[in-house]
Biopython code that builds the backbone (N, CA, C, O; Angstrom):
import numpy as np
from Bio.PDB.StructureBuilder import StructureBuilder

atoms = [
    (1, "VAL", "N", (-48.327, 41.590, 49.535)),
    (1, "VAL", "CA", (-48.569, 42.916, 50.085)),
    (1, "VAL", "C", (-50.098, 43.051, 50.155)),
    (1, "VAL", "O", (-50.786, 42.737, 49.184)),
    (2, "PHE", "N", (-50.615, 43.497, 51.252)),
    (2, "PHE", "CA", (-52.029, 43.733, 51.511)),
    (2, "PHE", "C", (-52.880, 42.511, 51.222)),
    (2, "PHE", "O", (-54.053, 42.641, 50.870)),
    (3, "GLY", "N", (-52.293, 41.305, 51.367)),
    (3, "GLY", "CA", (-53.053, 40.077, 51.173)),
    (3, "GLY", "C", (-53.346, 39.755, 49.710)),
    (3, "GLY", "O", (-54.121, 38.844, 49.421)),
    (4, "LYS", "N", (-52.751, 40.474, 48.810)),
    (4, "LYS", "CA", (-52.969, 40.230, 47.407)),
    (4, "LYS", "C", (-51.740, 39.539, 46.812)),
    (4, "LYS", "O", (-50.601, 39.829, 47.178)),
    (5, "PRO", "N", (-52.012, 38.598, 45.863)),
    (5, "PRO", "CA", (-50.844, 37.932, 45.234)),
    (5, "PRO", "C", (-50.067, 38.913, 44.369)),
    (5, "PRO", "O", (-50.650, 39.808, 43.757)),
    (6, "PHE", "N", (-48.733, 38.742, 44.319)),
    (6, "PHE", "CA", (-47.874, 39.541, 43.532)),
    (6, "PHE", "C", (-48.088, 39.170, 42.069)),
    (6, "PHE", "O", (-48.071, 37.986, 41.732)),
    (7, "PRO", "N", (-48.288, 40.148, 41.196)),
    (7, "PRO", "CA", (-48.466, 39.831, 39.740)),
    (7, "PRO", "C", (-47.235, 39.199, 39.157)),
    (7, "PRO", "O", (-46.100, 39.529, 39.500)),
    (8, "TRP", "N", (-47.502, 38.280, 38.266)),
    (8, "TRP", "CA", (-46.418, 37.596, 37.547)),
    (8, "TRP", "C", (-45.878, 38.514, 36.469)),
    (8, "TRP", "O", (-46.652, 38.983, 35.634)),
    (9, "THR", "N", (-44.600, 38.787, 36.452)),
    (9, "THR", "CA", (-43.970, 39.632, 35.448)),
    (9, "THR", "C", (-42.805, 38.932, 34.818)),
    (9, "THR", "O", (-42.168, 38.066, 35.418)),
    (10, "PHE", "N", (-42.540, 39.322, 33.597)),
    (10, "PHE", "CA", (-41.411, 38.776, 32.878)),
    (10, "PHE", "C", (-40.889, 39.817, 31.877)),
    (10, "PHE", "O", (-41.595, 40.753, 31.503)),
    (11, "PHE", "N", (-39.622, 39.622, 31.454)),
    (11, "PHE", "CA", (-39.009, 40.531, 30.517)),
    (11, "PHE", "C", (-38.856, 39.793, 29.161)),
    (11, "PHE", "O", (-38.443, 38.635, 29.111)),
    (12, "ILE", "N", (-39.191, 40.478, 28.112)),
    (12, "ILE", "CA", (-38.966, 39.929, 26.750)),
    (12, "ILE", "C", (-37.936, 40.844, 26.086)),
    (12, "ILE", "O", (-38.090, 42.065, 26.063)),
    (13, "GLY", "N", (-36.904, 40.237, 25.558)),
    (13, "GLY", "CA", (-35.859, 41.031, 24.906)),
    (13, "GLY", "C", (-36.350, 41.685, 23.643)),
    (13, "GLY", "O", (-37.308, 41.224, 23.023)),
    (14, "ARG", "N", (-35.693, 42.763, 23.261)),
    (14, "ARG", "CA", (-36.089, 43.514, 22.064)),
    (14, "ARG", "C", (-35.369, 42.967, 20.838)),
    (14, "ARG", "O", (-34.327, 42.322, 20.959)),
    (15, "LEU", "N", (-35.915, 43.221, 19.679)),
    (15, "LEU", "CA", (-35.330, 42.866, 18.402)),
    (15, "LEU", "C", (-34.853, 44.148, 17.769)),
    (15, "LEU", "O", (-35.661, 45.005, 17.411)),
    (16, "LYS", "N", (-33.516, 44.292, 17.622)),
    (16, "LYS", "CA", (-32.978, 45.530, 17.035)),
    (16, "LYS", "C", (-32.563, 45.239, 15.598)),
    (16, "LYS", "O", (-31.875, 44.255, 15.326)),
    (17, "PHE", "N", (-32.992, 46.109, 14.679)),
    (17, "PHE", "CA", (-32.668, 45.991, 13.286)),
    (17, "PHE", "C", (-31.529, 46.979, 12.950)),
    (17, "PHE", "O", (-31.664, 48.184, 13.164)),
    (18, "GLU", "N", (-30.412, 46.456, 12.425)),
    (18, "GLU", "CA", (-29.290, 47.283, 12.016)),
    (18, "GLU", "C", (-29.565, 47.809, 10.579)),
    (18, "GLU", "O", (-30.266, 47.163, 9.799)),
    (19, "ASP", "N", (-29.028, 48.927, 10.268)),
    (19, "ASP", "CA", (-29.051, 49.516, 8.933)),
    (19, "ASP", "C", (-30.433, 49.761, 8.399)),
    (19, "ASP", "O", (-30.622, 49.791, 7.183)),
    (20, "MET", "N", (-31.418, 49.938, 9.275)),
    (20, "MET", "CA", (-32.798, 50.212, 8.843)),
    (20, "MET", "C", (-33.336, 51.475, 9.529)),
    (20, "MET", "O", (-33.194, 51.663, 10.737)),
    (21, "VAL", "N", (-33.938, 52.303, 8.737)),
    (21, "VAL", "CA", (-34.548, 53.504, 9.279)),
    (21, "VAL", "C", (-36.011, 53.126, 9.731)),
    (21, "VAL", "O", (-36.879, 52.853, 8.902)),
    (22, "LEU", "N", (-36.228, 53.124, 11.047)),
    (22, "LEU", "CA", (-37.527, 52.765, 11.595)),
    (22, "LEU", "C", (-38.147, 53.896, 12.346)),
    (22, "LEU", "O", (-39.329, 53.826, 12.684)),
    (23, "SER", "N", (-37.399, 54.947, 12.627)),
    (23, "SER", "CA", (-37.904, 56.091, 13.392)),
    (23, "SER", "C", (-38.840, 56.921, 12.522)),
    (23, "SER", "O", (-38.453, 57.335, 11.429)),
    (24, "LYS", "N", (-40.032, 57.166, 12.971)),
    (24, "LYS", "CA", (-41.030, 58.001, 12.276)),
    (24, "LYS", "C", (-40.426, 59.366, 11.984)),
    (24, "LYS", "O", (-40.608, 59.901, 10.890)),
    (25, "ARG", "N", (-39.704, 59.941, 12.957)),
    (25, "ARG", "CA", (-39.145, 61.275, 12.796)),
    (25, "ARG", "C", (-38.094, 61.286, 11.654)),
    (25, "ARG", "O", (-38.071, 62.195, 10.824)),
    (26, "LYS", "N", (-37.224, 60.242, 11.641)),
    (26, "LYS", "CA", (-36.212, 60.157, 10.594)),
    (26, "LYS", "C", (-36.815, 59.891, 9.211)),
    (26, "LYS", "O", (-36.292, 60.368, 8.204)),
    (27, "ILE", "N", (-37.904, 59.139, 9.162)),
    (27, "ILE", "CA", (-38.576, 58.842, 7.919)),
    (27, "ILE", "C", (-39.196, 60.152, 7.402)),
    (27, "ILE", "O", (-39.087, 60.454, 6.213)),
    (28, "THR", "N", (-39.827, 60.909, 8.260)),
    (28, "THR", "CA", (-40.455, 62.217, 7.889)),
    (28, "THR", "C", (-39.380, 63.157, 7.384)),
    (28, "THR", "O", (-39.546, 63.788, 6.340)),
    (29, "GLU", "N", (-38.272, 63.258, 8.117)),
    (29, "GLU", "CA", (-37.159, 64.131, 7.687)),
    (29, "GLU", "C", (-36.614, 63.700, 6.288)),
    (29, "GLU", "O", (-36.322, 64.551, 5.449)),
    (30, "GLY", "N", (-36.489, 62.416, 6.063)),
    (30, "GLY", "CA", (-35.993, 61.869, 4.813)),
    (30, "GLY", "C", (-36.944, 62.203, 3.675)),
    (30, "GLY", "O", (-36.516, 62.512, 2.563)),
    (31, "ILE", "N", (-38.223, 62.137, 3.963)),
    (31, "ILE", "CA", (-39.237, 62.460, 2.908)),
    (31, "ILE", "C", (-39.144, 63.924, 2.572)),
    (31, "ILE", "O", (-39.165, 64.290, 1.397)),
    (32, "LYS", "N", (-39.039, 64.790, 3.597)),
    (32, "LYS", "CA", (-38.962, 66.227, 3.361)),
    (32, "LYS", "C", (-37.668, 66.612, 2.621)),
    (32, "LYS", "O", (-37.685, 67.526, 1.797)),
    (33, "SER", "N", (-36.566, 65.936, 2.902)),
    (33, "SER", "CA", (-35.269, 66.198, 2.230)),
    (33, "SER", "C", (-35.160, 65.606, 0.839)),
    (33, "SER", "O", (-34.246, 65.939, 0.085)),
    (34, "GLY", "N", (-36.109, 64.710, 0.489)),
    (34, "GLY", "CA", (-36.073, 64.065, -0.815)),
    (34, "GLY", "C", (-35.302, 62.754, -0.792)),
    (34, "GLY", "O", (-35.155, 62.118, -1.836)),
    (35, "GLU", "N", (-34.828, 62.350, 0.317)),
    (35, "GLU", "CA", (-34.103, 61.053, 0.423)),
    (35, "GLU", "C", (-35.010, 59.851, 0.123)),
    (35, "GLU", "O", (-34.598, 58.858, -0.477)),
    (36, "PHE", "N", (-36.273, 59.995, 0.573)),
    (36, "PHE", "CA", (-37.296, 59.012, 0.309)),
    (36, "PHE", "C", (-38.473, 59.634, -0.429)),
    (36, "PHE", "O", (-38.808, 60.795, -0.193)),
    (37, "SER", "N", (-39.103, 58.873, -1.319)),
    (37, "SER", "CA", (-40.183, 59.429, -2.095)),
    (37, "SER", "C", (-41.510, 59.530, -1.336)),
    (37, "SER", "O", (-42.406, 60.289, -1.705)),
    (38, "GLY", "N", (-41.604, 58.717, -0.234)),
    (38, "GLY", "CA", (-42.787, 58.721, 0.583)),
    (38, "GLY", "C", (-42.713, 57.522, 1.528)),
    (38, "GLY", "O", (-41.716, 56.800, 1.540)),
    (39, "GLU", "N", (-43.748, 57.313, 2.306)),
    (39, "GLU", "CA", (-43.707, 56.197, 3.313)),
    (39, "GLU", "C", (-43.764, 54.840, 2.573)),
    (39, "GLU", "O", (-43.471, 53.811, 3.183)),
    (40, "ASP", "N", (-44.127, 54.814, 1.303)),
    (40, "ASP", "CA", (-44.100, 53.600, 0.567)),
    (40, "ASP", "C", (-42.834, 53.338, -0.253)),
    (40, "ASP", "O", (-42.791, 52.418, -1.070)),
    (41, "ASP", "N", (-41.800, 54.167, -0.021)),
    (41, "ASP", "CA", (-40.526, 54.024, -0.660)),
    (41, "ASP", "C", (-39.925, 52.674, -0.324)),
    (41, "ASP", "O", (-39.903, 52.279, 0.842)),
    (42, "GLU", "N", (-39.437, 51.959, -1.332)),
    (42, "GLU", "CA", (-38.933, 50.592, -1.086)),
    (42, "GLU", "C", (-37.664, 50.545, -0.260)),
    (42, "GLU", "O", (-37.266, 49.470, 0.191)),
    (43, "LYS", "N", (-37.017, 51.684, -0.048)),
    (43, "LYS", "CA", (-35.845, 51.698, 0.841)),
    (43, "LYS", "C", (-36.180, 51.665, 2.263)),
    (43, "LYS", "O", (-35.317, 51.456, 3.115)),
    (44, "LEU", "N", (-37.478, 51.878, 2.559)),
    (44, "LEU", "CA", (-37.947, 51.876, 3.992)),
    (44, "LEU", "C", (-38.550, 50.538, 4.288)),
    (44, "LEU", "O", (-38.901, 49.768, 3.394)),
    (45, "ALA", "N", (-38.666, 50.270, 5.625)),
    (45, "ALA", "CA", (-39.254, 49.018, 6.118)),
    (45, "ALA", "C", (-40.592, 49.283, 6.761)),
    (45, "ALA", "O", (-40.915, 48.728, 7.811)),
    (46, "THR", "N", (-41.373, 50.145, 6.115)),
    (46, "THR", "CA", (-42.714, 50.428, 6.615)),
    (46, "THR", "C", (-43.702, 49.339, 6.172)),
    (46, "THR", "O", (-43.432, 48.622, 5.209)),
    (47, "ILE", "N", (-44.818, 49.212, 6.847)),
    (47, "ILE", "CA", (-45.802, 48.171, 6.479)),
    (47, "ILE", "C", (-46.210, 48.349, 5.026)),
    (47, "ILE", "O", (-46.266, 47.384, 4.264)),
    (48, "ILE", "N", (-46.495, 49.588, 4.646)),
    (48, "ILE", "CA", (-46.969, 49.834, 3.253)),
    (48, "ILE", "C", (-45.912, 49.474, 2.204)),
    (48, "ILE", "O", (-46.239, 48.960, 1.135)),
    (49, "SER", "N", (-44.630, 49.751, 2.524)),
    (49, "SER", "CA", (-43.592, 49.436, 1.531)),
    (49, "SER", "C", (-43.336, 47.940, 1.431)),
    (49, "SER", "O", (-43.092, 47.391, 0.357)),
    (50, "LEU", "N", (-43.404, 47.300, 2.608)),
    (50, "LEU", "CA", (-43.180, 45.854, 2.609)),
    (50, "LEU", "C", (-44.356, 45.109, 1.872)),
    (50, "LEU", "O", (-44.150, 44.116, 1.174)),
    (51, "LYS", "N", (-45.568, 45.640, 2.068)),
    (51, "LYS", "CA", (-46.739, 45.124, 1.394)),
    (51, "LYS", "C", (-46.594, 45.332, -0.111)),
    (51, "LYS", "O", (-46.920, 44.456, -0.913)),
    (52, "LYS", "N", (-46.098, 46.509, -0.468)),
    (52, "LYS", "CA", (-45.919, 46.865, -1.897)),
    (52, "LYS", "C", (-44.845, 45.959, -2.513)),
    (52, "LYS", "O", (-44.902, 45.680, -3.710)),
    (53, "ARG", "N", (-43.871, 45.496, -1.724)),
    (53, "ARG", "CA", (-42.808, 44.601, -2.207)),
    (53, "ARG", "C", (-43.288, 43.177, -2.333)),
    (53, "ARG", "O", (-42.578, 42.322, -2.862)),
    (54, "GLY", "N", (-44.506, 42.911, -1.846)),
    (54, "GLY", "CA", (-45.082, 41.564, -2.012)),
    (54, "GLY", "C", (-44.964, 40.627, -0.779)),
    (54, "GLY", "O", (-45.292, 39.444, -0.874)),
    (55, "TYR", "N", (-44.491, 41.164, 0.384)),
    (55, "TYR", "CA", (-44.416, 40.335, 1.578)),
    (55, "TYR", "C", (-45.754, 40.083, 2.122)),
    (55, "TYR", "O", (-46.580, 40.991, 2.208)),
    (56, "LYS", "N", (-46.009, 38.811, 2.515)),
    (56, "LYS", "CA", (-47.299, 38.425, 3.109)),
    (56, "LYS", "C", (-47.204, 38.449, 4.623)),
    (56, "LYS", "O", (-46.101, 38.307, 5.152)),
    (57, "PRO", "N", (-48.288, 38.618, 5.340)),
    (57, "PRO", "CA", (-48.270, 38.657, 6.785)),
    (57, "PRO", "C", (-47.736, 37.315, 7.370)),
    (57, "PRO", "O", (-47.099, 37.311, 8.423)),
    (58, "GLU", "N", (-47.995, 36.210, 6.694)),
    (58, "GLU", "CA", (-47.496, 34.920, 7.163)),
    (58, "GLU", "C", (-46.000, 34.877, 7.269)),
    (58, "GLU", "O", (-45.464, 34.183, 8.133)),
    (59, "ALA", "N", (-45.281, 35.624, 6.383)),
    (59, "ALA", "CA", (-43.807, 35.632, 6.407)),
    (59, "ALA", "C", (-43.313, 36.237, 7.757)),
    (59, "ALA", "O", (-42.351, 35.743, 8.346)),
    (60, "PHE", "N", (-43.972, 37.284, 8.216)),
    (60, "PHE", "CA", (-43.586, 37.929, 9.463)),
    (60, "PHE", "C", (-43.909, 37.032, 10.629)),
    (60, "PHE", "O", (-43.151, 36.984, 11.598)),
    (61, "GLN", "N", (-45.016, 36.318, 10.561)),
    (61, "GLN", "CA", (-45.364, 35.396, 11.622)),
    (61, "GLN", "C", (-44.345, 34.262, 11.725)),
    (61, "GLN", "O", (-43.956, 33.873, 12.827)),
    (62, "LYS", "N", (-43.916, 33.733, 10.586)),
    (62, "LYS", "CA", (-42.888, 32.704, 10.558)),
    (62, "LYS", "C", (-41.553, 33.203, 11.095)),
    (62, "LYS", "O", (-40.832, 32.497, 11.802)),
    (63, "PHE", "N", (-41.243, 34.482, 10.722)),
    (63, "PHE", "CA", (-39.989, 35.082, 11.183)),
    (63, "PHE", "C", (-40.013, 35.159, 12.701)),
    (63, "PHE", "O", (-39.033, 34.808, 13.357)),
    (64, "ALA", "N", (-41.127, 35.617, 13.264)),
    (64, "ALA", "CA", (-41.267, 35.784, 14.727)),
    (64, "ALA", "C", (-41.146, 34.420, 15.430)),
    (64, "ALA", "O", (-40.487, 34.305, 16.463)),
    (65, "GLU", "N", (-41.784, 33.400, 14.864)),
    (65, "GLU", "CA", (-41.717, 32.078, 15.421)),
    (65, "GLU", "C", (-40.343, 31.510, 15.394)),
    (65, "GLU", "O", (-39.909, 30.875, 16.356)),
    (66, "GLN", "N", (-39.617, 31.731, 14.268)),
    (66, "GLN", "CA", (-38.247, 31.269, 14.129)),
    (66, "GLN", "C", (-37.277, 31.927, 15.085)),
    (66, "GLN", "O", (-36.424, 31.259, 15.669)),
    (67, "ARG", "N", (-37.401, 33.226, 15.246)),
    (67, "ARG", "CA", (-36.520, 33.982, 16.140)),
    (67, "ARG", "C", (-36.817, 33.698, 17.594)),
    (67, "ARG", "O", (-35.908, 33.682, 18.424)),
    (68, "GLY", "N", (-38.079, 33.475, 17.912)),
    (68, "GLY", "CA", (-38.497, 33.118, 19.271)),
    (68, "GLY", "C", (-38.388, 34.266, 20.244)),
    (68, "GLY", "O", (-37.795, 35.304, 19.951)),
    (69, "LEU", "N", (-38.990, 34.054, 21.442)),
    (69, "LEU", "CA", (-38.965, 35.053, 22.481)),
    (69, "LEU", "C", (-37.927, 34.605, 23.523)),
    (69, "LEU", "O", (-37.922, 33.456, 23.964)),
    (70, "THR", "N", (-37.051, 35.542, 23.899)),
    (70, "THR", "CA", (-36.053, 35.308, 24.893)),
    (70, "THR", "C", (-35.949, 36.512, 25.795)),
    (70, "THR", "O", (-36.526, 37.562, 25.510)),
    (71, "ASP", "N", (-35.233, 36.369, 26.857)),
    (71, "ASP", "CA", (-34.991, 37.557, 27.755)),
    (71, "ASP", "C", (-33.771, 38.353, 27.345)),
    (71, "ASP", "O", (-33.374, 39.292, 28.035)),
    (72, "VAL", "N", (-33.163, 37.974, 26.202)),
    (72, "VAL", "CA", (-31.973, 38.640, 25.741)),
    (72, "VAL", "C", (-32.334, 39.421, 24.447)),
    (72, "VAL", "O", (-33.061, 38.918, 23.590)),
    (73, "ASP", "N", (-31.806, 40.660, 24.334)),
    (73, "ASP", "CA", (-32.017, 41.433, 23.129)),
    (73, "ASP", "C", (-31.339, 40.762, 21.954)),
    (73, "ASP", "O", (-30.268, 40.175, 22.111)),
    (74, "LYS", "N", (-31.955, 40.841, 20.754)),
    (74, "LYS", "CA", (-31.371, 40.242, 19.570)),
    (74, "LYS", "C", (-31.103, 41.337, 18.585)),
    (74, "LYS", "O", (-31.814, 42.342, 18.565)),
    (75, "VAL", "N", (-30.064, 41.164, 17.743)),
    (75, "VAL", "CA", (-29.762, 42.133, 16.679)),
    (75, "VAL", "C", (-29.716, 41.378, 15.405)),
    (75, "VAL", "O", (-29.154, 40.285, 15.333)),
    (76, "ILE", "N", (-30.319, 41.964, 14.369)),
    (76, "ILE", "CA", (-30.295, 41.392, 12.998)),
    (76, "ILE", "C", (-30.085, 42.461, 11.977)),
    (76, "ILE", "O", (-30.654, 43.551, 12.048)),
    (77, "SER", "N", (-29.247, 42.125, 11.015)),
    (77, "SER", "CA", (-28.945, 43.145, 9.947)),
    (77, "SER", "C", (-30.118, 43.166, 8.908)),
    (77, "SER", "O", (-30.909, 42.231, 8.787)),
    (78, "GLN", "N", (-30.154, 44.284, 8.192)),
    (78, "GLN", "CA", (-31.187, 44.399, 7.161)),
    (78, "GLN", "C", (-31.061, 43.273, 6.136)),
    (78, "GLN", "O", (-32.055, 42.691, 5.701)),
    (79, "LYS", "N", (-29.842, 42.987, 5.770)),
    (79, "LYS", "CA", (-29.591, 41.942, 4.788)),
    (79, "LYS", "C", (-30.134, 40.576, 5.245)),
    (79, "LYS", "O", (-30.810, 39.882, 4.485)),
    (80, "ASP", "N", (-29.825, 40.199, 6.511)),
    (80, "ASP", "CA", (-30.258, 38.910, 7.043)),
    (80, "ASP", "C", (-31.792, 38.885, 7.234)),
    (80, "ASP", "O", (-32.441, 37.865, 7.001)),
    (81, "PHE", "N", (-32.337, 40.007, 7.652)),
    (81, "PHE", "CA", (-33.782, 40.118, 7.860)),
    (81, "PHE", "C", (-34.520, 39.851, 6.535)),
    (81, "PHE", "O", (-35.445, 39.039, 6.494)),
    (82, "PHE", "N", (-34.115, 40.524, 5.471)),
    (82, "PHE", "CA", (-34.801, 40.332, 4.197)),
    (82, "PHE", "C", (-34.495, 38.947, 3.592)),
    (82, "PHE", "O", (-35.344, 38.389, 2.896)),
    (83, "LYS", "N", (-33.356, 38.409, 3.831)),
    (83, "LYS", "CA", (-33.024, 37.060, 3.382)),
    (83, "LYS", "C", (-33.968, 36.080, 4.038)),
    (83, "LYS", "O", (-34.517, 35.216, 3.354)),
    (84, "LEU", "N", (-34.175, 36.180, 5.334)),
    (84, "LEU", "CA", (-35.131, 35.286, 6.062)),
    (84, "LEU", "C", (-36.518, 35.498, 5.568)),
    (84, "LEU", "O", (-37.225, 34.527, 5.297)),
    (85, "LEU", "N", (-36.951, 36.749, 5.435)),
    (85, "LEU", "CA", (-38.274, 37.063, 4.958)),
    (85, "LEU", "C", (-38.566, 36.489, 3.568)),
    (85, "LEU", "O", (-39.644, 35.958, 3.302)),
    (86, "ASP", "N", (-37.557, 36.616, 2.689)),
    (86, "ASP", "CA", (-37.738, 36.042, 1.337)),
    (86, "ASP", "C", (-37.949, 34.565, 1.407)),
    (86, "ASP", "O", (-38.739, 34.020, 0.636)),
    (87, "GLY", "N", (-37.265, 33.888, 2.313)),
    (87, "GLY", "CA", (-37.411, 32.439, 2.444)),
    (87, "GLY", "C", (-38.782, 32.078, 3.022)),
    (87, "GLY", "O", (-39.359, 31.061, 2.637)),
    (88, "PHE", "N", (-39.301, 32.871, 3.916)),
    (88, "PHE", "CA", (-40.586, 32.612, 4.569)),
    (88, "PHE", "C", (-41.751, 33.065, 3.640)),
    (88, "PHE", "O", (-42.888, 32.633, 3.826)),
    (89, "ASN", "N", (-41.478, 33.885, 2.700)),
    (89, "ASN", "CA", (-42.560, 34.517, 1.831)),
    (89, "ASN", "C", (-42.960, 33.566, 0.742)),
    (89, "ASN", "O", (-43.900, 33.881, 0.012)),
    (90, "GLU", "N", (-42.325, 32.421, 0.566)),
    (90, "GLU", "CA", (-42.646, 31.524, -0.547)),
    (90, "GLU", "C", (-43.910, 30.771, -0.305)),
    (90, "GLU", "O", (-44.323, 29.972, -1.146)),
]
sb = StructureBuilder()
sb.init_structure("model")
sb.init_model(0)
sb.init_chain("A")
sb.init_seg("    ")
for serial, (resi, resn, name, xyz) in enumerate(atoms, 1):
    if name == "N":
        sb.init_residue(resn, " ", resi, " ")
    sb.init_atom(name, np.array(xyz, "f"), 0.0, 1.0, " ", f" {name:<3s}", serial, name[0])
structure = sb.get_structure()
């Protein structure tokens, strides 16, 4: 179009986590209702709580490399996610 090359585009599938509260709104509501003690509550999967639990950045990098990028959405349960992270965190 207009003598310009068409930009290269691609789709990367999403990674959906089951049984995990990741919504900022739901986390805030949970803190207000007393369900969570704060954003560093170990029941949450926030960066600060994962850091507090001892997970290293390298574990997340290894997880991402192992799962890979595809054009299909992937679903992983909380149990499987933390099982993999524990293995990569060594």
